[in-house]
Backbone and ligand atoms as CSV (ligand in chain L), in Angstrom:
chain,resi,resn,atom,element,x,y,z
A,1,MET,N,N,0.891,-1.163,0.043
A,1,MET,CA,C,-0.087,-0.019,-0.004
A,1,MET,C,C,0.974,1.252,0.045
A,2,THR,N,N,0.591,2.115,-0.887
A,2,THR,CA,C,1.359,3.341,-0.998
A,2,THR,C,C,0.950,4.331,0.114
A,3,ASP,N,N,1.686,5.405,0.454
A,3,ASP,CA,C,1.266,6.398,1.356
A,3,ASP,C,C,-0.041,7.065,0.956
A,4,ASP,N,N,-0.209,7.383,-0.465
A,4,ASP,CA,C,-1.492,7.963,-0.813
A,4,ASP,C,C,-2.647,7.055,-0.654
A,5,GLU,N,N,-2.457,5.798,-0.956
A,5,GLU,CA,C,-3.516,4.700,-0.679
A,5,GLU,C,C,-3.852,4.712,0.751
A,6,ARG,N,N,-2.895,4.805,1.652
A,6,ARG,CA,C,-3.108,4.715,3.058
A,6,ARG,C,C,-3.930,5.966,3.415
A,7,GLN,N,N,-3.595,7.059,2.951
A,7,GLN,CA,C,-4.299,8.336,3.412
A,7,GLN,C,C,-5.633,8.348,2.850
A,8,THR,N,N,-5.922,7.749,1.677
A,8,THR,CA,C,-7.304,7.737,0.923
A,8,THR,C,C,-8.151,6.683,1.812
A,9,LEU,N,N,-7.483,5.637,2.120
A,9,LEU,CA,C,-8.223,4.596,2.909
A,9,LEU,C,C,-8.730,5.030,4.274
A,10,ILE,N,N,-7.819,5.852,5.007
A,10,ILE,CA,C,-8.272,6.442,6.240
A,10,ILE,C,C,-9.282,7.510,6.051
A,11,ALA,N,N,-9.156,8.192,4.896
A,11,ALA,CA,C,-10.204,9.370,4.718
A,11,ALA,C,C,-11.538,8.609,4.396
A,12,ARG,N,N,-11.576,7.563,3.577
A,12,ARG,CA,C,-12.757,6.944,3.261
A,12,ARG,C,C,-13.546,6.298,4.559
A,13,ALA,N,N,-12.601,5.701,5.388
A,13,ALA,CA,C,-13.201,5.191,6.667
A,13,ALA,C,C,-13.767,6.258,7.568
A,14,MET,N,N,-13.043,7.389,7.604
A,14,MET,CA,C,-13.528,8.532,8.514
A,14,MET,C,C,-14.858,9.079,7.894
A,15,ALA,N,N,-14.870,9.282,6.533
A,15,ALA,CA,C,-16.090,9.806,6.038
A,15,ALA,C,C,-17.340,8.883,6.127
A,16,ALA,N,N,-17.099,7.563,5.987
A,16,ALA,CA,C,-18.106,6.608,5.930
A,16,ALA,C,C,-18.790,6.567,7.411
A,17,ARG,N,N,-18.021,6.927,8.373
A,17,ARG,CA,C,-18.472,6.821,9.867
A,17,ARG,C,C,-19.699,7.793,9.951
A,18,GLN,N,N,-19.883,8.879,9.169
A,18,GLN,CA,C,-20.966,9.904,9.391
A,18,GLN,C,C,-22.193,9.287,9.043
A,19,TRP,N,N,-22.137,8.058,8.210
A,19,TRP,CA,C,-23.427,7.464,7.763
A,19,TRP,C,C,-23.876,6.268,8.686
A,20,ALA,N,N,-23.114,6.094,9.811
A,20,ALA,CA,C,-23.296,5.029,10.827
A,20,ALA,C,C,-24.840,5.250,11.194
A,21,TYR,N,N,-25.585,4.014,11.283
A,21,TYR,CA,C,-26.867,4.118,11.807
A,21,TYR,C,C,-26.955,3.355,13.096
A,22,ALA,N,N,-26.684,4.016,14.126
A,22,ALA,CA,C,-26.378,3.268,15.439
A,22,ALA,C,C,-27.219,3.951,16.604
A,23,PRO,N,N,-28.648,3.975,16.439
A,23,PRO,CA,C,-29.516,4.622,17.330
A,23,PRO,C,C,-29.510,3.834,18.775
A,24,TYR,N,N,-29.015,2.510,18.731
A,24,TYR,CA,C,-29.229,1.735,19.993
A,24,TYR,C,C,-27.982,1.755,20.835
A,25,SER,N,N,-26.717,1.536,20.073
A,25,SER,CA,C,-25.440,1.638,20.827
A,25,SER,C,C,-24.873,2.993,20.854
A,26,ASN,N,N,-25.201,3.803,19.931
A,26,ASN,CA,C,-24.617,5.204,19.708
A,26,ASN,C,C,-23.095,5.078,19.439
A,27,TYR,N,N,-22.621,3.869,19.108
A,27,TYR,CA,C,-21.119,3.572,18.773
A,27,TYR,C,C,-21.034,3.613,17.340
A,28,HIS,N,N,-20.455,4.795,16.732
A,28,HIS,CA,C,-20.431,4.957,15.272
A,28,HIS,C,C,-19.180,4.499,14.740
A,29,VAL,N,N,-19.273,3.611,13.696
A,29,VAL,CA,C,-18.111,3.028,13.099
A,29,VAL,C,C,-18.096,3.217,11.609
A,30,GLY,N,N,-16.949,3.480,11.176
A,30,GLY,CA,C,-16.653,3.689,9.582
A,30,GLY,C,C,-15.523,2.696,9.268
A,31,ALA,N,N,-15.663,2.073,8.093
A,31,ALA,CA,C,-14.607,1.184,7.628
A,31,ALA,C,C,-14.324,1.322,6.231
A,32,ALA,N,N,-13.196,0.949,5.867
A,32,ALA,CA,C,-12.834,0.998,4.406
A,32,ALA,C,C,-11.877,-0.039,4.058
A,33,LEU,N,N,-11.923,-0.463,2.834
A,33,LEU,CA,C,-11.107,-1.539,2.240
A,33,LEU,C,C,-10.437,-1.158,1.179
A,34,LEU,N,N,-9.242,-1.522,0.871
A,34,LEU,CA,C,-8.466,-1.320,-0.286
A,34,LEU,C,C,-8.357,-2.640,-0.974
A,35,ALA,N,N,-8.951,-2.792,-2.154
A,35,ALA,CA,C,-8.972,-4.067,-2.798
A,35,ALA,C,C,-7.655,-4.157,-3.659
A,36,SER,N,N,-7.233,-5.292,-4.059
A,36,SER,CA,C,-6.009,-5.359,-4.925
A,36,SER,C,C,-6.214,-4.736,-6.246
A,37,SER,N,N,-7.417,-4.655,-6.608
A,37,SER,CA,C,-7.773,-3.886,-7.954
A,37,SER,C,C,-7.335,-2.451,-7.890
A,38,GLY,N,N,-7.151,-1.898,-6.668
A,38,GLY,CA,C,-6.822,-0.435,-6.437
A,38,GLY,C,C,-8.043,0.309,-6.176
A,39,LYS,N,N,-9.293,-0.387,-6.065
A,39,LYS,CA,C,-10.450,0.378,-5.734
A,39,LYS,C,C,-10.712,0.341,-4.155
A,40,PHE,N,N,-11.444,1.334,-3.740
A,40,PHE,CA,C,-11.775,1.477,-2.294
A,40,PHE,C,C,-13.353,1.228,-2.173
A,41,TYR,N,N,-13.583,0.551,-1.064
A,41,TYR,CA,C,-14.978,0.291,-0.678
A,41,TYR,C,C,-15.109,0.754,0.849
A,42,ASP,N,N,-16.162,1.349,1.099
A,42,ASP,CA,C,-16.399,1.801,2.478
A,42,ASP,C,C,-17.784,1.298,2.978
A,43,GLY,N,N,-17.909,1.404,4.309
A,43,GLY,CA,C,-19.120,0.945,4.918
A,43,GLY,C,C,-19.316,1.527,6.359
A,44,CYS,N,N,-20.504,1.390,7.002
A,44,CYS,CA,C,-20.647,1.933,8.373
A,44,CYS,C,C,-21.456,0.805,8.984
A,45,ASN,N,N,-21.557,0.854,10.274
A,45,ASN,CA,C,-22.502,-0.099,11.024
A,45,ASN,C,C,-24.047,0.389,10.728
A,46,VAL,N,N,-24.801,-0.589,10.657
A,46,VAL,CA,C,-26.295,-0.390,10.383
A,46,VAL,C,C,-26.975,-1.246,11.420
A,47,GLU,N,N,-27.490,-0.623,12.433
A,47,GLU,CA,C,-28.166,-1.373,13.495
A,47,GLU,C,C,-29.608,-1.544,13.203
A,48,ASN,N,N,-30.277,-2.488,13.920
A,48,ASN,CA,C,-31.743,-2.699,13.797
A,48,ASN,C,C,-32.526,-2.940,15.130
A,49,ALA,N,N,-33.780,-2.649,14.953
A,49,ALA,CA,C,-34.507,-2.866,16.348
A,49,ALA,C,C,-34.483,-4.253,16.831
A,50,ALA,N,N,-34.360,-5.275,15.940
A,50,ALA,CA,C,-34.026,-6.585,16.308
A,50,ALA,C,C,-32.464,-6.684,16.297
A,51,TYR,N,N,-31.991,-6.364,17.551
A,51,TYR,CA,C,-30.445,-6.041,17.585
A,51,TYR,C,C,-29.524,-7.045,16.792
A,52,GLY,N,N,-29.928,-8.300,16.893
A,52,GLY,CA,C,-28.986,-9.381,16.206
A,52,GLY,C,C,-28.984,-9.269,14.801
A,53,SER,N,N,-29.921,-8.381,14.148
A,53,SER,CA,C,-29.823,-8.212,12.753
A,53,SER,C,C,-29.017,-7.075,12.353
A,54,SER,N,N,-28.248,-6.475,13.196
A,54,SER,CA,C,-27.311,-5.384,12.938
A,54,SER,C,C,-26.125,-5.932,12.178
A,55,ILE,N,N,-25.489,-5.029,11.357
A,55,ILE,CA,C,-24.231,-5.353,10.708
A,55,ILE,C,C,-23.142,-4.333,11.125
A,56,CYS,N,N,-21.976,-4.819,11.175
A,56,CYS,CA,C,-20.761,-3.875,11.547
A,56,CYS,C,C,-20.286,-3.275,10.293
A,57,ALA,N,N,-19.488,-2.134,10.438
A,57,ALA,CA,C,-18.989,-1.418,9.489
A,57,ALA,C,C,-18.098,-2.293,8.378
A,58,GLU,N,N,-17.265,-3.015,9.100
A,58,GLU,CA,C,-16.303,-3.891,8.266
A,58,GLU,C,C,-17.014,-4.844,7.356
A,59,ARG,N,N,-18.057,-5.434,7.923
A,59,ARG,CA,C,-18.801,-6.452,6.914
A,59,ARG,C,C,-19.681,-5.768,6.069
A,60,THR,N,N,-20.140,-4.539,6.287
A,60,THR,CA,C,-20.885,-3.645,5.241
A,60,THR,C,C,-19.859,-3.439,4.111
A,61,ALA,N,N,-18.612,-3.014,4.365
A,61,ALA,CA,C,-17.638,-2.644,3.339
A,61,ALA,C,C,-17.295,-3.967,2.503
A,62,LEU,N,N,-17.154,-4.994,3.306
A,62,LEU,CA,C,-16.748,-6.232,2.684
A,62,LEU,C,C,-17.742,-6.840,1.657
A,63,VAL,N,N,-18.988,-6.808,2.101
A,63,VAL,CA,C,-19.994,-7.371,1.182
A,63,VAL,C,C,-20.259,-6.445,-0.019
A,64,LYS,N,N,-20.080,-5.125,0.283
A,64,LYS,CA,C,-20.194,-4.112,-0.964
A,64,LYS,C,C,-19.024,-4.617,-1.914
A,65,ALA,N,N,-17.828,-4.808,-1.436
A,65,ALA,CA,C,-16.706,-5.073,-2.329
A,65,ALA,C,C,-16.854,-6.454,-3.031
A,66,VAL,N,N,-17.144,-7.496,-2.308
A,66,VAL,CA,C,-17.267,-8.891,-2.720
A,66,VAL,C,C,-18.481,-8.917,-3.674
A,67,SER,N,N,-19.579,-8.216,-3.520
A,67,SER,CA,C,-20.673,-8.216,-4.369
A,67,SER,C,C,-20.464,-7.464,-5.649
A,68,GLU,N,N,-19.287,-6.801,-5.659
A,68,GLU,CA,C,-18.867,-6.038,-6.843
A,68,GLU,C,C,-17.789,-6.834,-7.566
A,69,GLY,N,N,-17.484,-8.033,-7.046
A,69,GLY,CA,C,-16.485,-8.851,-7.875
A,69,GLY,C,C,-15.155,-8.938,-7.304
A,70,GLU,N,N,-14.943,-8.158,-6.051
A,70,GLU,CA,C,-13.581,-8.257,-5.484
A,70,GLU,C,C,-13.358,-9.592,-4.757
A,71,ARG,N,N,-12.192,-9.998,-4.771
A,71,ARG,CA,C,-11.829,-11.278,-3.938
A,71,ARG,C,C,-10.513,-11.112,-3.123
A,72,GLN,N,N,-9.762,-9.930,-3.457
A,72,GLN,CA,C,-8.361,-9.887,-2.780
A,72,GLN,C,C,-8.315,-8.414,-2.271
A,73,PHE,N,N,-7.804,-8.434,-1.115
A,73,PHE,CA,C,-7.725,-7.045,-0.354
A,73,PHE,C,C,-6.389,-6.902,0.219
A,74,GLU,N,N,-6.003,-5.594,0.142
A,74,GLU,CA,C,-4.667,-5.319,0.830
A,74,GLU,C,C,-4.708,-4.781,2.102
A,75,ALA,N,N,-5.690,-3.888,2.340
A,75,ALA,CA,C,-5.686,-3.205,3.699
A,75,ALA,C,C,-7.094,-2.935,4.067
A,76,ALA,N,N,-7.241,-2.652,5.301
A,76,ALA,CA,C,-8.667,-2.136,5.939
A,76,ALA,C,C,-8.329,-1.125,6.833
A,77,ALA,N,N,-9.219,-0.043,7.048
A,77,ALA,CA,C,-9.111,0.856,8.041
A,77,ALA,C,C,-10.476,0.939,8.674
A,78,VAL,N,N,-10.412,1.031,10.063
A,78,VAL,CA,C,-11.600,1.108,10.906
A,78,VAL,C,C,-11.525,2.285,11.853
A,79,VAL,N,N,-12.552,3.176,11.730
A,79,VAL,CA,C,-12.596,4.296,12.704
A,79,VAL,C,C,-13.726,4.260,13.593
A,80,THR,N,N,-13.385,4.365,14.912
A,80,THR,CA,C,-14.330,4.336,15.925
A,80,THR,C,C,-14.093,5.622,16.950
A,81,ASP,N,N,-14.879,5.754,17.909
A,81,ASP,CA,C,-14.639,6.770,18.780
A,81,ASP,C,C,-13.241,6.565,19.553
A,82,ASN,N,N,-12.988,5.375,19.780
A,82,ASN,CA,C,-11.743,5.104,20.741
A,82,ASN,C,C,-10.718,3.969,20.216
A,83,GLY,N,N,-10.788,3.888,18.738
A,83,GLY,CA,C,-9.857,2.840,18.292
A,83,GLY,C,C,-10.138,1.420,18.529
A,84,GLY,N,N,-11.486,1.236,18.727
A,84,GLY,CA,C,-12.032,-0.161,18.873
A,84,GLY,C,C,-11.522,-1.156,17.827
A,85,SER,N,N,-11.526,-2.446,18.233
A,85,SER,CA,C,-11.005,-3.378,17.357
A,85,SER,C,C,-12.072,-4.183,16.674
A,86,PRO,N,N,-11.912,-4.800,15.534
A,86,PRO,CA,C,-13.018,-5.526,14.836
A,86,PRO,C,C,-13.629,-6.720,15.762
A,87,CYS,N,N,-14.841,-6.929,15.612
A,87,CYS,CA,C,-15.499,-8.050,16.308
A,87,CYS,C,C,-15.002,-9.395,15.734
A,88,GLY,N,N,-15.281,-10.511,16.366
A,88,GLY,CA,C,-14.917,-11.859,16.011
A,88,GLY,C,C,-15.550,-12.208,14.610
A,89,SER,N,N,-16.796,-11.850,14.381
A,89,SER,CA,C,-17.596,-12.154,13.130
A,89,SER,C,C,-16.826,-11.435,12.014
A,90,CYS,N,N,-16.482,-10.104,12.157
A,90,CYS,CA,C,-15.813,-9.345,11.109
A,90,CYS,C,C,-14.472,-10.029,10.856
A,91,ARG,N,N,-13.732,-10.362,11.831
A,91,ARG,CA,C,-12.396,-10.989,11.513
A,91,ARG,C,C,-12.530,-12.242,10.889
A,92,GLN,N,N,-13.557,-13.202,11.115
A,92,GLN,CA,C,-13.773,-14.338,10.438
A,92,GLN,C,C,-14.214,-14.066,8.858
A,93,MET,N,N,-15.105,-13.124,8.826
A,93,MET,CA,C,-15.527,-12.680,7.344
A,93,MET,C,C,-14.405,-12.203,6.543
A,94,LEU,N,N,-13.488,-11.423,7.169
A,94,LEU,CA,C,-12.344,-10.802,6.465
A,94,LEU,C,C,-11.362,-11.971,6.179
A,95,ALA,N,N,-11.149,-12.899,7.075
A,95,ALA,CA,C,-10.151,-14.038,6.882
A,95,ALA,C,C,-10.445,-14.989,5.756
A,96,GLU,N,N,-11.753,-15.015,5.309
A,96,GLU,CA,C,-12.182,-15.733,4.173
A,96,GLU,C,C,-11.299,-15.280,2.935
A,97,PHE,N,N,-10.841,-14.132,2.855
A,97,PHE,CA,C,-10.126,-13.492,1.743
A,97,PHE,C,C,-8.680,-13.237,1.950
A,98,GLY,N,N,-8.177,-13.761,3.036
A,98,GLY,CA,C,-6.647,-13.768,3.337
A,98,GLY,C,C,-6.335,-12.977,4.548
A,99,LEU,N,N,-5.360,-13.674,5.226
A,99,LEU,CA,C,-4.923,-13.200,6.574
A,99,LEU,C,C,-3.753,-12.136,6.550
A,100,ASP,N,N,-3.326,-11.888,5.286
A,100,ASP,CA,C,-2.153,-10.904,5.195
A,100,ASP,C,C,-2.748,-9.497,5.211
A,101,LEU,N,N,-4.104,-9.306,5.232
A,101,LEU,CA,C,-4.729,-8.115,5.310
A,101,LEU,C,C,-4.157,-7.081,6.393
A,102,ILE,N,N,-3.666,-5.939,5.873
A,102,ILE,CA,C,-3.233,-4.850,6.863
A,102,ILE,C,C,-4.400,-4.254,7.555
A,103,VAL,N,N,-4.507,-4.129,8.816
A,103,VAL,CA,C,-5.638,-3.567,9.566
A,103,VAL,C,C,-5.209,-2.247,10.339
A,104,LEU,N,N,-5.710,-1.209,9.880
A,104,LEU,CA,C,-5.436,0.080,10.776
A,104,LEU,C,C,-6.544,0.467,11.543
A,105,LEU,N,N,-6.414,0.603,12.753
A,105,LEU,CA,C,-7.485,1.043,13.740
A,105,LEU,C,C,-7.196,2.463,14.089
A,106,LEU,N,N,-8.205,3.243,13.952
A,106,LEU,CA,C,-8.119,4.660,14.224
A,106,LEU,C,C,-9.198,5.259,15.272
A,107,ASP,N,N,-8.866,6.214,15.825
A,107,ASP,CA,C,-9.817,6.942,16.567
A,107,ASP,C,C,-10.587,8.037,15.867
A,108,SER,N,N,-11.469,8.683,16.479
A,108,SER,CA,C,-12.334,9.705,15.702
A,108,SER,C,C,-11.548,10.995,15.320
A,109,GLU,N,N,-10.360,11.124,15.849
A,109,GLU,CA,C,-9.459,12.175,15.536
A,109,GLU,C,C,-8.575,11.869,14.333
A,110,GLY,N,N,-8.716,10.666,13.903
A,110,GLY,CA,C,-7.911,10.059,12.803
A,110,GLY,C,C,-6.410,9.615,13.176
A,111,ARG,N,N,-6.280,9.495,14.561
A,111,ARG,CA,C,-5.002,8.935,15.010
A,111,ARG,C,C,-5.002,7.488,14.874
A,112,THR,N,N,-3.891,6.854,14.430
A,112,THR,CA,C,-3.773,5.496,14.307
A,112,THR,C,C,-3.500,4.885,15.537
A,113,VAL,N,N,-4.378,4.073,16.135
A,113,VAL,CA,C,-4.114,3.460,17.495
A,113,VAL,C,C,-3.312,2.186,17.278
A,114,ARG,N,N,-3.647,1.549,16.186
A,114,ARG,CA,C,-2.921,0.254,16.011
A,114,ARG,C,C,-2.776,-0.043,14.455
A,115,ASP,N,N,-1.647,-0.558,14.068
A,115,ASP,CA,C,-1.348,-0.877,12.655
A,115,ASP,C,C,-0.832,-2.329,12.719
A,116,THR,N,N,-1.768,-3.259,12.351
A,116,THR,CA,C,-1.488,-4.608,12.466
A,116,THR,C,C,-2.046,-5.426,11.253
A,117,THR,N,N,-2.169,-6.601,11.376
A,117,THR,CA,C,-2.611,-7.562,10.340
A,117,THR,C,C,-3.801,-8.386,10.857
A,118,LEU,N,N,-4.457,-8.917,9.875
A,118,LEU,CA,C,-5.497,-9.926,10.265
A,118,LEU,C,C,-4.928,-11.233,10.807
A,119,ARG,N,N,-3.735,-11.504,10.338
A,119,ARG,CA,C,-3.214,-12.783,10.984
A,119,ARG,C,C,-2.949,-12.627,12.423
A,120,GLU,N,N,-2.567,-11.292,12.780
A,120,GLU,CA,C,-2.204,-11.131,14.195
A,120,GLU,C,C,-3.574,-11.039,15.049
A,121,LEU,N,N,-4.624,-10.525,14.334
A,121,LEU,CA,C,-5.966,-10.454,15.083
A,121,LEU,C,C,-6.639,-11.594,15.236
A,122,LEU,N,N,-6.384,-12.542,14.308
A,122,LEU,CA,C,-7.142,-13.772,14.328
A,122,LEU,C,C,-6.251,-14.923,14.137
A,123,PRO,N,N,-5.438,-15.306,15.278
A,123,PRO,CA,C,-4.513,-16.502,15.181
A,123,PRO,C,C,-5.199,-17.688,14.983
A,124,ASP,N,N,-4.648,-18.727,14.300
A,124,ASP,CA,C,-5.174,-20.075,14.265
A,124,ASP,C,C,-6.546,-19.929,13.491
A,125,ALA,N,N,-6.745,-19.193,12.496
A,125,ALA,CA,C,-7.986,-19.015,11.894
A,125,ALA,C,C,-8.458,-20.223,11.110
A,126,PHE,N,N,-9.794,-20.294,11.110
A,126,PHE,CA,C,-10.400,-21.394,10.263
A,126,PHE,C,C,-10.639,-20.787,8.847
A,127,THR,N,N,-9.917,-21.192,7.905
A,127,THR,CA,C,-9.921,-20.719,6.489
A,127,THR,C,C,-10.392,-21.619,5.498
A,128,PRO,N,N,-10.686,-21.093,4.276
A,128,PRO,CA,C,-11.265,-22.034,3.277
A,128,PRO,C,C,-10.446,-23.257,2.937
A,129,GLU,N,N,-9.160,-23.215,3.165
A,129,GLU,CA,C,-8.344,-24.374,2.787
A,129,GLU,C,C,-8.690,-25.594,3.780
A,130,LYS,N,N,-9.069,-25.217,4.969
A,130,LYS,CA,C,-9.429,-26.245,6.009
A,130,LYS,C,C,-10.598,-27.131,5.603
A,131,LEU,N,N,-11.314,-26.664,4.517
A,131,LEU,CA,C,-12.427,-27.469,4.007
A,131,LEU,C,C,-11.958,-28.365,3.021
A,132,ARG,N,N,-10.780,-28.333,2.570
A,132,ARG,CA,C,-10.186,-29.266,1.544
A,132,ARG,C,C,-9.331,-30.293,2.300
A,133,ARG,N,N,-9.539,-31.560,1.969
A,133,ARG,CA,C,-8.731,-32.709,2.668
A,133,ARG,C,C,-7.215,-32.419,2.301
A,134,ASP,N,N,-6.905,-31.905,1.079
A,134,ASP,CA,C,-5.545,-31.807,0.693
A,134,ASP,C,C,-4.952,-30.440,1.161
A,135,GLY,N,N,-5.637,-29.645,1.773
A,135,GLY,CA,C,-5.088,-28.278,2.450
A,135,GLY,C,C,-4.882,-27.207,1.380
A,136,ARG,N,N,-5.052,-27.516,0.022
A,136,ARG,CA,C,-4.765,-26.564,-0.881
A,136,ARG,C,C,-5.944,-25.497,-0.920
A,137,SER,N,N,-5.640,-24.213,-1.566
A,137,SER,CA,C,-6.450,-23.222,-1.641
A,137,SER,C,C,-7.680,-23.595,-2.364
A,138,LEU,N,N,-8.882,-23.086,-2.032
A,138,LEU,CA,C,-10.055,-23.382,-2.744
A,138,LEU,C,C,-9.992,-22.566,-4.097
L,1,THU,N1,N,-19.271,-2.516,15.520
L,1,THU,C1,C,-18.780,-2.171,14.226
L,1,THU,O1,O,-19.361,-1.757,13.436
L,1,THU,N2,N,-17.385,-2.595,14.108
L,1,THU,C2,C,-16.634,-3.006,15.063
L,1,THU,O2,O,-15.405,-3.177,14.861
L,1,THU,C3,C,-17.163,-3.155,16.413
L,1,THU,C4,C,-18.573,-3.100,16.574
L,1,THU,C5,C,-20.666,-1.980,15.571
L,1,THU,C6,C,-21.604,-3.013,15.932
L,1,THU,C7,C,-22.759,-2.200,16.701
L,1,THU,O3,O,-23.445,-1.403,15.682
L,1,THU,C8,C,-21.904,-1.218,17.382
L,1,THU,O4,O,-20.667,-1.128,17.026
L,1,THU,C9,C,-21.741,-1.524,18.879
L,1,THU,O5,O,-21.373,-2.782,18.982
């Protein structure tokens, strides 16, 4: 990821946060993904009166990207009030497309609280290869 891409990724996640629909938790999250194609995809959390039907910002961005044909990703940025870390479901959904993903966690001031990888956030991940007896990629 270039410095320009990193800045754009962060800006996209910060901007997406304004669209968070979080009337129940009031915890507003913005996320952005940089696909290997060079395109950016962003998303926010969208809550629901049936709480369990809510979706996180990271998964919103991911399903937007995958539903437009993307399968490979370089980096993700997540912006919250306090640099919160992606939930287990989001880590698992992202892991489907590779553990080498760079993950930047930022607070609402745009400060990078953590610069890590999905491999570090989700050790011993269950990945698509596990579903093949020969262990090869699907
Ligand atoms: N949330 C996210 O969107 N991403 C995270 O990384 C953590 C949690 C959302 C889910 C819910 O709408 C709110 O934050 C509080 O859990």
